[in-house]
N, C-alpha and C positions, 0 to 999 in steps of 0.2 A: 366438839373439842377433842374428846377422846377418840373419835373416829379418825381424825386427822393423824393423831399419834399412832393409831393402829396401822393405818395404811402405809405411812412412811416407815414404820417399824418393819412391816412386811417386806418393803423394798430393801431395807438393810439386811434383813434375814435372808432374802433371796441371794444377795451378793455373798453372804457367808456360807451358803450351801456348798459352793465349790470347795472351800477350804476344809469344811468339817464333814464332807462326804455324805450329804443327805439330799442330793439333787432330786432323787426320785420321790421325795416326800414334799417337795416345794409346792406342787400344784394343789394337793388336798389341803395343805396348810394355808395357802392363799384363799381358797374357797371358804374354809373355816374362819379365817381372819375377817373376810368380808361380811360373813354372817354376824360375827362378833361386833364389827363396826356398825352394822345396821341396828343391832341390839343396843349399842351405846347411844346411837341417835334417838332411838325410841325412849330410852330412859331420860335423856336430856330434854326431850320434847315434853315429858310429863312434869318437869320442874318449871316454875314461872320465871326464873331468872335467866339472863343471858351470860355466856361464858366469854370473858375477854382475856386475851393473851398479848404479851409483848407490848405493854403500855398502850393498850386499846388499839393496836394495829390490826388485830384479827378479833372479830366478835362473832360468836356463834349464837345468833338470835333465832327466832322461829323461822324467818325467811331462809337463813343459811342452813338450818337443819333440814328444812323441807327440800331444798334443792340438792343438798348433800345426799339425802335419801334417794332421790331420783338417780343421781350419779352412781351411787353404790349398788342399787338394784340393777341398773343397766350394766354396770361392770361385772356383777355376778353372772348374769346371763351371757355376757360377752366372753368371760373366761371359759364357761362350759362350751359355748359355740366354738371357740378358738383352741380347744384342747390339743388338737394335733399340731398346732403351730408351736407348741412347747414340747413336742415329742422328740425332736432332734437333740440328743444328749449334749452335744457340744455347745448349743446355744440356749438351752433352757434357762440357765441362770441369768444370762444377759437380757434375753427377751422379757423374762418375768420382771426383773428389776426395773427395766426401762418403762414398761407399762405401768407398774405401781408408782413410779416417781411421776409419770405423767398424770396419774390419778391423784397424786398428792397435790400437784399444782392446780388441778381442777377444783379440789376441795378448798384450797386457799382462795380461789377466786369467788367462791360462794360466800366467804366470810370476811373479805378484806374491808377495812375501814380507813385505809391509808394508801396513798398512791405508790408508796414504796413496796408494800406487800402486793399491790396490784401488779406491778412490774415483775416482782419475783414470781408470783403465781403464773403469769403468762409465760415467763421464760422456763420455769420448772416444768410446765406442761408441754411447751413447744419443743425444747431441745431433744428430749427422748423421741419425739415423733419424727424429727428430721432423720434420726438414725433408723427408726422402725420402718419408715417409708422406703428406705433403701436396703432393708434387711434381706431381700431376695437377691443376694449378692451376684448370682450367676446370670441374672436377667437384666439386660440393658435398660428396659423400661422402668424397673424398680430403682436402679441407680440414677436414672434421669429424674424420676419422681422425687427422690430424696434430695438431689442437688437443686432442683427447682424450688422445692419447699424451703430448703435452707436459705437460698438467696433471697427469695421473696419474703420469707419470714423475718430474716435479719433486717431487710429494708423496712418492714412494718415496725419492727422493734425500735429502730432508729427514730421513726416518726413518733412512736409512743413516748420514748424517753425525752425527745426534744420538746414534745408537748407538755410533759410533766415539768420539765425545767422552766418553761415559759410561765406556766400556771404558778409554780412556786415563786418565781420572780415577782409576780403580781400580788400574791396573797401572803407569802411568807410562811406557808404551811403545806404539808402533804395530806393532812387529815381532811376527808371529804366533808365532814360536818362543819369544820371551820371554814372550808371553801364556800359552802352553802351560806354560812352566816356572812362571809365577806360580800357575796353577791347581794344579800339582803341589805347590808349596811351601805353599799356603794352602788346602788341601782342607778344606772345612767352615767356613771363616771368610771366604768371599767376600762382599763387601758386596752389599746388595740392588740398588744402582744398577748394579752390574756385570751382574747377571742381567737387569735391564731393558734394558741396552745390547745384550746378546746377543739377546734377543727382538726388539728393534727392528731389528737387522741382519738377523735371519731373515725378518722381515716384508718388509723392503726387497728382499732377494734373491728371495723367493718371488714378489714382484711381477714381477721381471725374467723369471722363467720361467713367468709366468701360471698359477701354481697356485691352486686354489680355497682360500679365498674371495676371493683377490686377482686374479681372472681377468676381471673385468667389462669391462675395456678391450679384451681380446683379440679377441672376435668382431667388434666394430664396427671396430676398427683393421685387422684382417686383411681384412675385406670392403671397407672404403673405400679402403685403400692400393692403389697399383698392384700387380698380381699379382706382378711380379718382386720388389718390395720385401717383399711378404708372404712370399715364398719365402726371402728373405734373413733376415727376422726369425725365421722358423720353423726355420732350420737353424743358421746361423753364430752368431746371437745366443744361441740356447738352448745350444749347445755351450759357448760361452765362459762363460755364466752358470753352467752346471753344474760346470765345473771350478773356478770361483771358490767355489761352495758347498762342493764336495768338499774343497778345501784349507782353507777357512775353518773348517768345522765338524768335519772329521775330523782336522785337524792343530791349528789354533789353539784351538778350543773343545771338543776331545774330552774334556777333563777335566770339562766342565760338561754332559755328555750328559744327565744327569738333568733338567736345566733345559729343554732344547729338544727332546728326543726325543718326549715326549708331545705337544707342540704339532705337531711334524712328522708324527707318526702320524695325528693328526686331520686335518691338511691333506691327506695322501695319500688317506685314506678319502673325504673330501669331493670331492677332485679326481676320483677314480675314478668315484664315483656321479654327480656333477653332469655331468662331461664326457661320459661315454658315453651316459647317458640323454637329455641335451639334444642331442647330436650325432645321435642316432637319429631325431629329428623334424625335422631341418633339411632344407630343399630346396636352399638355396644351398650350393654345394660349398665355397666359401671359408670360410663360417661352419662348415661341417661339419669341415673340416680344422683350423680354429681350436680347436674343442672337442676334436678328436682330439689336437692338440698338448698340451692340458692333461692328457689321459689319459697320454700318453707322458712328460710331466713327472713325473707321479706315480710311474711306474715307475722313472725315474732317481733320484728322491728316495728310493726304497726302499734303494738302495745306501748313501746317506748315513745313513739311519736305522739300518741294520745296524751302522754304526760299527765295521766290521772293518778294521783298518789293515793291509792286506796287498795283495799284487799282484792278488788275486782281485777286490777292490773296484775298483781302478784299471782293470783289464782289462775288468771288467763294464760300467762306465759309459762307457769309451772305445769298446768294441765297440758298445754301444747307440747312442751319439752318431753313430758312423760309419754304422751300418745305417740309423738314422732319417734322417740328413741326406741320404744317397745316395738312399734311397727317396723322400723328400720332393721332392728336386730332379727326379726322374723324374716324379712325380705332378704337380707344378706345371708342368713343361714341357708335358706333354700337355694339362693343363687350360687353360693359357695359349693354346694354339693352337686348341683346341676352342671356347673361349669368345670368339674374335675377333669373332663376330657380336653380342656383348653378352649372350648367354644364359649365365649362370653357374649355372644350376640343374642338377640331376641329369639332367633331360630333355635337356639339351644333348648328353649322351653317347649318346642313343638311336641304335642302329644303327651305332655307330662301327666295329664288327667288319667290317661290309660296306663301309664307306666307306674304312677304312684298317686292314686286318687286323694289320699289324705293330705299329702304335702302340696298338691295342686290346690286343694281347698284352703289350706293355710296361707299359701301365697296369694290366693284371691282375696282373702280377708285383709292381708297386709297391703295389697295394692288399693283396695277399696278405701282403707283407712288413710293412706297417703293421699288419695284423691279427694278425701273429704266427703265420702258417700255415707248417708245414714244407714244403719244405726251404729256405725263404728265410732271409735273414740276420735278419729281424725275429723269427723263432721263437727262434733261438739267443740273440738279444739279451735277450729276456724270460727265457730259461732261465738265462743267466748272472746276471741280476738275482735270480731266485728262489734260486739257489744261495747267494748272499751273505746272504739273509734267512732261510733255512730253519733255521739254528741259533740264531735269536734268539727272544725272547718274542713277536714280532709275526707269528706264523704265521697269525693270523686275517686279516691283510692279504693274505696269499697267496691265501686262499680268496676274499676279496672281489675281488682282482685277476683271478682266473680267471673268476669269475661275470660281472664287468663286461666282461671281454674278449669274452665271448660276445655281449654287446650290440654291442661294437665290430665283430665279424664281420658283424653285420646291416647296419650302415650302410656298411661298405666294400663289401659284396656288392651293395648297391643300385646302385652304379656298374657293377659287373661285369655284373649282370643287364640294366641299361639298354643296355650295349654289345652284348650278345650275343642278347638275347631280346626286345628292343623295336624297333619300326620307326621309322626316322628320318623327319622331315618332308621331307627332301630327300635325293636320291641323289648329290649333288655330293661329290666327294672332299674331305677335309679338307686344307687347304694347310699344309704344314710346311716351314720353311726347312731346308736341308741341315744347317746347324749344329745346329739344335734336334733334328733327327732323330738326328744323331750323338750328342748328349748323352743322349737317351732310351735309345738302344741300349747305349751304354757303361755308363751307370748301372744299367741292367737287368742287364747281364752281371755287373757288380760285385756287385749284390744277390744274384745266384744263386751266384757263385763263393765269396764269403765265407760264404754259407749252407752250401755243400758242405764247405768246409774251415775251420770256425771255429777249430779248435785251432791251426792254422798262424797265423792272424791274431792271436789272443790271445797266442800264444807270442812274438810279436814285441815285446810290451809288457812282458814279464817282465824285470825288472832288479834 
């Protein structure tokens, strides 16, 4: 609860920095505020009660606190990685405030108990990202990315709002607990427009996580947006959207699983096939990572499809989001510095092992984790997902996931091969800021540590 107030307060403070002339102190204040927000989460975790706000519309229970912790930790590393994005004095206030408000929306999505706050959280998170995607104003690709994201995002928001309206018309409530009770009391007699509302909300949320066939915006937006904003969308936004899907469909709409489970299974299968095979032929690393994120979205959706309401489901998707976010921050940080010369292709990594052995090793660990290779955290993330799905009727999806993951190994290893077995066009060392180097090393260590001790990490989330 307090963490939400701290982060939103930091956003307001950043806006005031222009008026009261303390712009140069905004960045350290934000980092300190995020540490304070993480401390507040830890204190609330130690207390047995949940914190409800606004007539039970937002509730910070253990699930919300755990996912908020993942988001804030990721945001802390992201701000350090993106520090030069805030160096341009004319934009530092605007960019900082927009990112913090997007983060506020993400935290709302971890704690919503009402579809009104779901919609508000989605919009508060999304609207700043439309602006940030186009924040590289002098580059046509960035302007195009922001425009595409705005148009497609607005279309998805319309679906979400229409779906909410239909569900309210059937149940007379926005509260997801009351909607769940309605499904229990009226099993078999649910009106058809309620089913239409559920499907429309599913489509809208699948857009937010760029699952196929609602993924067409992702490659262009990821490629055109500034790299640091791409990293933000790929990590924090996805984590927030997945906890929203988890709570919405495994709690609110669990009684209507027969309606949405078949649609979700088809979406997962399409995402695995389209994402991995398309990523394999990409030469631009940002587009490759965009398609990679679609594949990872499919894995996390498997937990929702399993519809097993237990700690195993929460732990599985939480561990996956942590492993994926930390690995992605490491990968994007290395990529950002390697591509400073404008070369965003795989060839830009040629000979990196000779030009900077430490960072090549860190990038290797990140790629291995995203590919799901033991003993990185990415391997156990996929393992926990598989364990939730193994007892269901969707075992065929497990086979498909394993086969398509083999394709994923191919395109991740293209970067590793380029770093170690191909010659670079220049022997000049790659310049890395100390802060970026620190982020890469710490995130790499976290990737390895939580891969070695996954049970200790998942045990923290049992409640």
